[in-house]
N, C-alpha and C positions, 0 to 999 in steps of 0.2 A: 493688682499683684503687689504683695508686700515688698518693700525695698528699704534699704538703709541709706542714709544721707550723711556724708562727711563734709564739713564746712571749715575752710581755713579763712578766718577773718583777718586779712593782712592789713598792714599799715597803708600800703599804696594800692594793692590789688587784693581782691577776694575771689577765691575759687571754691568750687563744690564738685563733689563726685557722688554718683549713685551706685549702689551695689544691689543688683537684682539676682538673687540666688547664685551669688558668686561671680556674676558677670559685671565687671566694672566699666563705668563710662563716666567721663568728665561731663558735667552739666554745662552746656553752652550758655554762659551768662552775658558775655559781651557781644558787641557788634562785630568787631574785627578779631576777637580772640575768645578763647573759652573763659578766661578769667575776666572780671569786670573791675574797673578802677574803683577803689574804696572812696568814692566821692558822692556827696549828696547835695542836691539843690532843693531848698525848701521854699515853695511858692508862698505868696501872701495868704492864700486860702488854706495852707497847710499841706497841700499835695506835695509829694516827694518824688523827685526824679533821681535816678541812680545811674552811676557809671558814666558812659560817654554822653548820654543826654544831659546829665548834670554838668559835665565839663563844658559842653557847648553853651548851655544857658549861663554858666558861671563866667564865661568869657565876656558876656554882655553885661551881666549884673553880678560882679564878684562879691557883693555884700551878702548874697544869699547862698553862696556855695561854701561847703565845708569839707575838708579833707584831713587826713593824717590824725584823725581823732583817736585812733587806737593808742597812739603815743601818749595821749593825755589822760588815759584811764588811770585813776588814782589821784589826779590833780583836782583839788576842791574848787578851783576857779572855773566857772562854766565858760563854754564857748558861745559867743554871741553871733547868731546867724539871722540876718534880716532884722536886727534890733531885738531879737528875743533870745534869752539864755537857754542853753541846752547842756546837760551834762554829757561827757564823752560816752558813758554807758548807754544813755538814752539814744544817742546817734548810732551807736553800735547795734542797738536793738532794732532801729529802723532798717539798717542794712541786713541784719540777720533775718528779720521777718520777710523782707523782700526776697531773699534767696530761697527761703522755705516756700514762699508763694510761687516762685518760678518752678521749683521742683514739683510742687503739688499740681500745678496746672499742666506741666509737661508729662508727668507720670500718671495723671488721671486720679490722683488721690494723695493724701498726706503720707509722709514717710512713717514707717513703723518704728524707726529708731533713728535718732539724730546724735551725731558726735561733733562737738565743736572743739577746735584746738586752741591752745594758748601757749605762750612762751614758758619754758621750763623754769625760768628765773622768777616768775611771778610768785609772790608770797601770798599769805592768807588774805590780806586786804584786797589786792587786785583780783584774786580768785573769787572772792565774794562779790566784787563789782561785776565780774563776768556773769555770775549767776543772776545778778540783778538785771543785766541786759537780756539774758535768756528769758527771764520772767516778763520783762517789759515787751518782749516780742510775742508774748502769748503762748510760749512753748512750755511743755511740761516733760518731766522724765528725760531730760537731755543729758547725755554723758559728755564728759570733757576728757581731753587727752593732751599731753604735752606735744609740742611740735616736733621735737627730736624723736619721740617715740613713734609718731605717725610716719616720719621720714624713714625710720629704721624698718617699720613694717613694710613700707613700699619697696625698699631695697631688698628685704628678705623675701618678698613675694616673687622675686625674679632671680635671686642668687641664694644658694643654700648657705645658711648661717647655722653652724653647729651649736649645740647646747654649751653655754659658757663662753662662746666666742665673743670677742669684743670689737665694736666698731665705734668710730667717732663721727659725730654729725657737725658739719660746719654750715651754718645757716646764715647767709648774708642776703637779706631781703631788701625791700624798698625802704624800710624805716628803721630796722633794728638788726643787730647781729647777735646770734646765740651759738654757743658751742657746748657740746655734751658728749660724754662717753657712756655707752650702753652695752649691756651684755644680754645675750639670748638667755631667757629664763622661762622654761616651760612653754606656755602658749603665747608668750609675748616677749617684751624687752623690759629691762630694769635699768634705771639710771645709776651710774656709779659716781661717787664723789659729788662735788657741787658743780652744777652747770654754771656757766658764766655768760653774761650778756653785756652788750653795749647798747643802751636803749636808743641813743640818738646817733646811730651810725648805720647808713644804708644808702640805697640808690638815690633817694631824694637829696641826700647830702652831696653825693657826687654830681647830681644835676645842679645843685646850688653852686658847686665849685666851678663848673663850666660856665654857668650864668655870670658869676662874679668875674671870671676871666674875660668874658666878652665885654662886660661893662667897663672893666679896667682898661681894656684895649681901646675903648672909645675916648678915653681921656676926658678933657673938659666938656665934651659934648654930653656926657652922661650926667654931669653936675647941673646942666642947664635944664634938664627935663622937669616938667611940672607933674608930680605924682598925683595931683588932683584932676588933671586934664583927662577927659574920657578917652581921647585918642592915645594918650600915653599909656593909660591903664590897659587898653586893648592891645596896643603894640607890645607892651612888656609881657602880657600873657602869651601872645604869639611867640615872642622871643624865648620865653621859658620852654614852650613846647618844642621849638626848634633846637634848643640846647639838649633836651632829653633825647631827641632823635639823633643828634650829633654824637652824644655820648654812647648811644646804642650802636651807631655805625662804627665807632672807633674800636669795637671789639672785633671787627672784621676787616677794617680798612686802616691804612696808616695815617690818614688825615680826614678831616671833615671841614666843610665850609658852611658857616652859619650866617644866613642873611639877617640883616638888622634894618628894620623899617620902623622908624620912630619919628615923631614930629621934629623936623629939621635935621634928621639923620637918615641917610639911605646908603648903606655900605654893606660889607660882609667881613667876617672875621674868620681866619683860618686857624684851626686847632689840630695839632699833630697828636699821634698816639703817644709819643714821648712826653709831650707837655701834659697830656691827660694823665698818664701814669705817674708823672712827678707830683701832680695834685693829689693822687690817691695813695702814693707810697707810704706816707706816715700812718694813714688810717688802716691800710691793709696790714702793715707791720703790727699795729695794735691788735688786730684780730688773731694774728699768729701768736702773739704773746699770750692772749687769752686762751688759745688752744693749748699752749704749753702748761698754763696753770690748771686747766681742766684735767689734763692727763696726770699732772702731779697729784691733784686732789683725789683722783680715782685710783692712784697707785698703779698707773699703767705707763709702760714705756712705749715709744712709737712702734717698736718691733712687735709689740703684743697686739697691735691692731691688724685686723684682716683688711680693713679699708677705711678711708676717710670719705664719708658720704657728703657730697656738696649739694645743698638745696638753696632755694631762693635765687631769683633771677640774676642778682648781682654776682653770684658765684661764677657766672659765665665769663666775667671779665678776665682776660688772659693773665693779667698780673696776679690774680688770686691763685691759679693753679701753679704758676711759676714759683711764687713764694712758699706755698704749701709743700710742693715737691722738694724744694731746697731745704726746708726746715725739718721735714719729717721722713722723707724718702719712702713713703707708703703709697700703695695704689690709691688713686683718687677716682671716686665713682660719681660721675655727673650724669643725671638723667637727661634725655632729650628735652624734656619739659620740666625743669626744676621748680617751676611755679605750681605744678600740679601735684607734686609728690605728697605734700602734707595732706591735702584734701583726699587723695586716694588712700593714704594710710588710715585716715580717720574713718573712711567708709568701710575699710577692711577690718578695723579693730574689733576683736572679739569673735572673729569668724575663722574658719579653717584656713582661708587664704592668708591670714596674718602670720601663720606659722611658716609659710614658704614652701618651695618645692621639696620633693623627697631627696634625701642624700643619695639614694641609689641612682636616681636619675642624674644628679648633678656631678657625682664623683668622677665619671670618666672625663667630662669636659674640664673639670677643675684640674685633674691630673695633667691634662694636655696643655693647659694654658696658665696655670698658676705661676706667678713670678715672671711672666714674659710679656713683652709689649709687641704689638704689631710693627712690622717694618715701616719705616718712613715712606710716605707716599701711598700707603694703603689704608690709612686710618679714616674712620668716619668723621664727619663734621660734628662739632659740638654746638653749632649754631652761631649766629652772629649777634645775638641779642645782648642787651646790657642789663637786664634784670627786670623784676616786677615793677620797678620804677620807670621802665622804659615805655616808649609809646605803645599804645594798645594794639597796634598792628603787628607787634613782634611775633606773636604766636599764631600759627596757621590753623584755621578751623578744620582743615582736612586731617590734622592729627587729633581726631576727636575722641579716641578711645585708648585706654591702656588696659590690657587684660592681664590677669594674674598668670603666672607661669603655669599653674595647674590647668587653667583653661586652655592656654596656648598648646600645651603638650597633648591634652586630651583631644582637642579638635585637629591638631596638626596644622593649624593655619594661623591667620592673622587676626588681630583684634577686630571686633565689630565696632561700628561707629555710633556715636551719640546722635540723637535727632538734631538736625540743623535746619529745620523748616522755619518759615515765618512764625513768629511767636504770637499766640493768642493773648487777649487781655488777661491781666493778673487779678486775683481776688483782692479785696480790701483787707489786707492782713496787718496793716500798720496803723498805729495811731496817727492822726493827722491826715488821713485820706489814702486812697489807693495809689499804687505806683503808676497806674495807667498802663498804656501799651508800650512794650519795649520797642525801641527804634528798629527800623529795618536792618537786616543783617548786611554788613558791608564786606569789604574785601579782607582777606587774611593777610598776615604779615609774613616776613621772611621765614620760610620753613626751616626747621632743624631736621636734617636727614636722619632716618633710622628710627628705631623705637627701643625703649629700654635704657639700661644704664650703660654708660661708656666709662672706661678707665682712661685717665689722662696721664700721659707721660710728660707733661709739661706743655709749654707754649711754643709754637713756631714763631720766631721772633720778628718776622718781617713779612710784608706783602699781604695779600688777601687770603693766604693759605690758612685753612682751618686747623684747629688743634689736633694733636696726635692722640690716638687712643692707646691704652695699655693697661696691663695688670690683670688681676683675676676677674674683673668685671665683665670679661667677654664670655663667661661661663654660659650665660643664658643664650646668647646668639649661636654659640657652637652647638649647644644642646638642641635648640629648635631647628637649626639648619640640618643637623644630622638626622633628626626625626623626620624632617620633610624629605630628605633624600631617600631614606628608607621607605617612606610612604609612597614615593613616586617611582621606585624601581630604578634599575640601572639603564644606562644608555645602550642601545643595540649597536651592533658593529657598524651600521650605517649612520651612526650619530643620532638615532631616533629611538626613544623609548616607546614601548607598546602604547598605542593610544587608548587602550581599554583599561588603563589604570583607574581604580576606583577612588574617588575623592572622599575624604573623611569630612563629614559635616558636623556642625554644632548641633546641640539639642534642638528639637523642633520648636518653631515659634508658636506662640499662642494663636489659636484660630481667630482671635479678635484683632490681630495685627492689622492696622489700617492700610489701605492701598495708597499709592502716592497721591498727594493733594497739596493744596496750599498750606495746610496746617499740620502735616505730618511727613516724616521721611520713612520710606518703606523699610521693613526689617530685611536684613541681608543674611545670607547663609555663608558661614565661614568655611572655605574649602581649603584643601591641602595643595598649595602651589609650590613649585620648587623655589627654594629660598636659600641663598648662600649664607654660610656662617658669618662671613665678614661682608659688610656693604662695600660697594664701590667707593673709592676715595673721591673727594670732591673734584679732583683734577682729571678724573677718568671719564672719557666719552665712549659711549657704545657706538660702534662704527661699522656700517655696512660697506663692503668693498667688493669690487668686481675682480675675481681671480680666475683666469683661465676659462673664461666664458660663463661662469656662474658666480652668483653673489653669496658671500657668507658674512657672518657677523662676528666681530671681535671687539676688543677694547684697546684704547690708545690714550695716552696722556695728552693734555693740551700742548705739551712741549714736543710731541711727535714720537714718543717712545711707545712702540707696539708692545702690548702686554699679553693678551690671551685670545685665543680663538674660541668663541662660544658655540658656534654651529659648524657642521661639516656636511653640507647637503649635496646630493647628486644633482639637484635642480637649482633653486635659487631661494635665498633668505634675504629679507629686506624690511625696511620701515620698522625699526625697533621702537618700543615704548618702555621706559624705565619706571619701575614701581616707586611709590613714595619713599620707601625706606632704602631704595637703591640696592636691593638684594635679589630682584627678580626682573626678567626681561620678557615681554611679549613681543612677538614679531610675526610678519606675514611670510608664509612659506608657500612657494609655488610648487605645486605637485607635478610629477612627470606627465600627467594627463592634461596639463594646461589649466587646472583649477588653482584655487588658493585656499589655504587654511590658516587659522591662527594657532601658533604654537607658543609654548612658554618654557623658559629655561632659567635656571638659577644664574646669578651674576658670575658664578665661578665656572659655568659651563656644564654643571651636572643637572640631572633630572629632566632632560629635554623630553617634552611630550606634547600631544595635542592639548590645546587649552580646554576645549569643551568635550565632554563625553557625548552630549546631545546638542546638536546645533540649535541655537535659539529659534523659536518660532518666527517665521517670516524672514529668515536670514539665509537665503540660499547662497549668496556670494558675500564674502567678508573682506573688508579692507581694514586699514590701521585704525584701532580704537583709541579712545582716551581712557586711561586706567587709573582708578582710585583704589589703591591697594589697602588703604585704611578701612574703607567700607566694603572692600571686595566687590566693587561695582565697576562696570565699564559703560561708556557711551559708545555704542557700536553702530557704525554706518553699514546698513544692510541694503544691498543693491538688488532690485527686482529684475531678474533676467529678461522678463517680457517687456516691461515699460522702460527699463534702464534708469528709473527713478531710485533715489537713495532715501531711506528713512533712518533717522537717528533714533535709536532705542536705548533705554537704560536697562541693563541686564546685570545679573549677578555673575560672579566668576564661575559658577557652575551652569550658567546658561538660562536661568530663569528670567523671563522678561518682566520687569517691574513697571516700566513706562514705555508703551509700545510706539508712541508717535510724538517725540519731542518736536520734530520738524521733518518735512519731506520735500523732495524736489531734486534739483541739481545741486548737490552739496558734498563736501568732504572735509578732511583735515580737522577733526574735532580736538579741542583742548579744554580741559577743565580749569575753572578758576580755583584758587587754593582753598576756598571755603567749601568746595564740593557742591555748591548750589547751582552753578550755571555752567554752560558749555559755550565755547566760542568756536566758530567754524566758518568755512567759505561757503557761500551760497550765491547762485545766480538766478534771479527771478525771471530771466529770459530763457531759462532752461537750455543754455548752451554752455560750452566749456570756455568760451571767451568772455572776458569781463567778469563782473561779480564783486561782491563786497564781503567784509567780515561781519558776521552776525553774532549776537549773544542771545541765548534762550535759557530760561529757568528749567531745571530738571523736573521740578514738580508741577510744571504747567501754570504756575501762578503769574508768569509774565510772558507775553507773546514774544516771539523772536523779533529783535530789533537790530537794524544795521548800526555798526559803529564806525564804518568807513564809508566814503561816498560811493566807491565802486564805479558803476557806469562803464565807460569804455576801458577804464583801467581795471585790470584783474588784481584784486587783493586776495591773497591766499596764504597757505602755510602758517596758520596762526600758532603762536607759542606764547602762553601766558607766563609772565614773570613770576618768580616765587613769592614776591610780595603782593601779587594780584593787582598792581597798579597799571601795568603796561602789557600790551600784546605786541610781540615782534612779528612782522609779517613780510611777505614778499609782494612787491608791487611790480606789475608788468604792464607796459604801455606808455607810449609817448616819452616824455622826459621824466616820468616817475619811476623808472626802472631802478630796482635795488632793494635793500633791506631797510625797512622803516619800523618805527614803533608808533602805536596809537594808545592814548590813555583810555582806560576804562571808566574814568570819572566823567561826569557830565561835561559835554563839550567835545569829547573825543579828539583832542588835539593830535595831529600827526607830526612826526619828527623824522627826518631823513638821517640814516646812518651811513649808507653806501650808495654809490651811483653806477656801479659796474654792472653791465648787462649780464644776466645769467646768475647773479647772486640770488640764492634761494635757500629754503629749508632752514630757517634760523632755529636755534635751541639755546635756552638759557643755562648758564652755570647755576649750581644750587644756591650760591650766595648772591646771584643776580648781578655780579660784577662784570661778567663777560658773556658773549654770545658766540656760539659756533655756527657756521653756515657753510654751504657748498658754493664754491666758485671755480668754474672751469673744470669740473670733474674732480676737484680735490677739496679736502676739508680745511677750512680756515677758522681762525679765532680772532675776535677783536674785543676791545673794551665795550662796555654797555653803551657808551656815548659815541661809538663808531670809530674811535681812535685806535691806533696801534694794531691795524689788521695785519695778520701774518699767517703764512701757509703752514699747516701742520703736517700734511702728508707729502711725501716726495716721490713716490713711485709713479710709473707710467700708467698704471691701471686706474680705473675710475672709481670714485666714491659717490655715495648718495646720502639721503636724509639721515643724519646722525641723531642721537638722543643723548642729552646731557642732563638737564634738569628732570626731576620726577614728573613734571607736568608738561 
């Protein structure tokens, strides 16, 4: 099938998106994220490793690794890699050819159209060098597009931009800063005035500032290091990575501790957010000044802008939104994944999706929300990442797809997911040898809740609280939420909508769509699930509670403020599961006849209905599933009433069985890893309810189920995977092991105890992985992720049960 490919060759990270007949998907390039580090490792035989593989090899042999070569395009001095000279454009060609090779292998053929983006500030000389790189990659008839134009296209695909309307693009990436003003002009966007850029300002400079701060803190110990010693070289490389992770964490936390392990030095350095912001403040002020100059050259006043669109991962740093809001007073639009926007816009350029949603559809929502910001405490998270310069785990592979608004409204549902199966070998598309096989897919990083653009009303100045959303950028979510409520009908007087509501599906998949296997991910059907216009705020927990003899489900803050009742059942509702975007809740409903069904309700309590129109094959009795709302898939435990055995099945949200037998036996409590590839669950090989271990199994069957806890006489259950995919919070019961523990998903599966109180159970992570909610003595409690500061949330005499906080 013909498809279009958009490629954003970034200084620190490279991203790509595919457009198949208007359906947009990010191309999964990295191990732990959709984007891949713009890093090459050139072996002695000329073979090239890309991304994480290059970084790993470069830590051992740094003379053969090269990065940040996009910054050097136009510099006549070559880069020496492994003793051989390479021009920056030749290295860019290697990376571009590798990306096209991945797309070709994944899509089953070469793209029909390729668009490569570049900074708007590039003049004819650098523009010509870009075309040289395209030619060296063996590509022909490739279109180019400025990065601000691509970002504007992505923004307009989700928010109506009228003819002549002006927006500004603030692009703070890993290596460069760019600012531009654009206006909607016919089928696309036109630059106004002169774009401005700061070529050597970005996330890698912020990394360097943190690194310098750490070395300065070491005092004389830093001056005694021998930079020719191999142990020193490896230790400094590790320290640089730790500085990147610390910088990333400081966008969500108030401090970070950086371990320092160097020859003769074994210590740690504490960096506070205030110290970090003081390092950045002059640089961010420079970007604000550049934005003022761009507006002046475009003859535009701040009030003439409908929005300032923030792209580039470093635009997530809270100080950025704080200073931009103070300087311009305009709505700030930050996407959930600002590192993806340029690639998505490039894939849409020249297609109807680039024009954006119809004004008729957007106008009602715009009228309702223009110029307003959500109330404090109800805003979605903008994520905790620090930029495309940040560690590769920052972006979660479960956020694999971003659909155009036209597609979302037409289907009434969620975006479909990009394929995330084990990658096959790549063709030899680059000079100097094939890229070889991509490394196995690893864990995802901290997820950013929600999908689409968020308006920012500034920064919450303290604690782990996420940024507040505001402004006209909520148009899309209001529109889609309203469409879904209409599609699903009203609630009946008993709190239930008719279960015969017809789900709207996406266009039929090709008959050649592969079945689940180690080399493919099954196509999914996008269905219309209830979805609230605003996502749950990060501090809000979905809370089952026993009231007057029956259970219902409501929402409560981690501070104990009750917010909303979501269900009102004459029987009992329990075991909620929150969707990835925190707009939908699936729960188990006990019917008056003693059975159970899965129901779904929007996070604002609307659209309550039965989840499945037709019960999936082989699923007579249903219990709490694991829900991947990005891919519209569930891992469903189906209990056989005759044998009492449970089978884990992968099903679509409309009940189609994709993988009928992930595992079977005595098992329960499935939880998905953030990359959407594996499921973690309780299983007892003795076929009893006593004892048992936590297991992990691949959804595509490529890896047999393996235990990750010892189990035995101790029962390990209630698995909850952390948003970064590194840890699983579990309940341990038996002997002296009672309490909430965490176990690492990395090799070795180290266990760490958080609580020791008997009866502590049902842990669930906060979206930023900083806290864990759990049940103790029939009440909801919250503690820090390290087990400290445990405090009771609920105060009533009634009982509470398994809550849901994080999307997984």
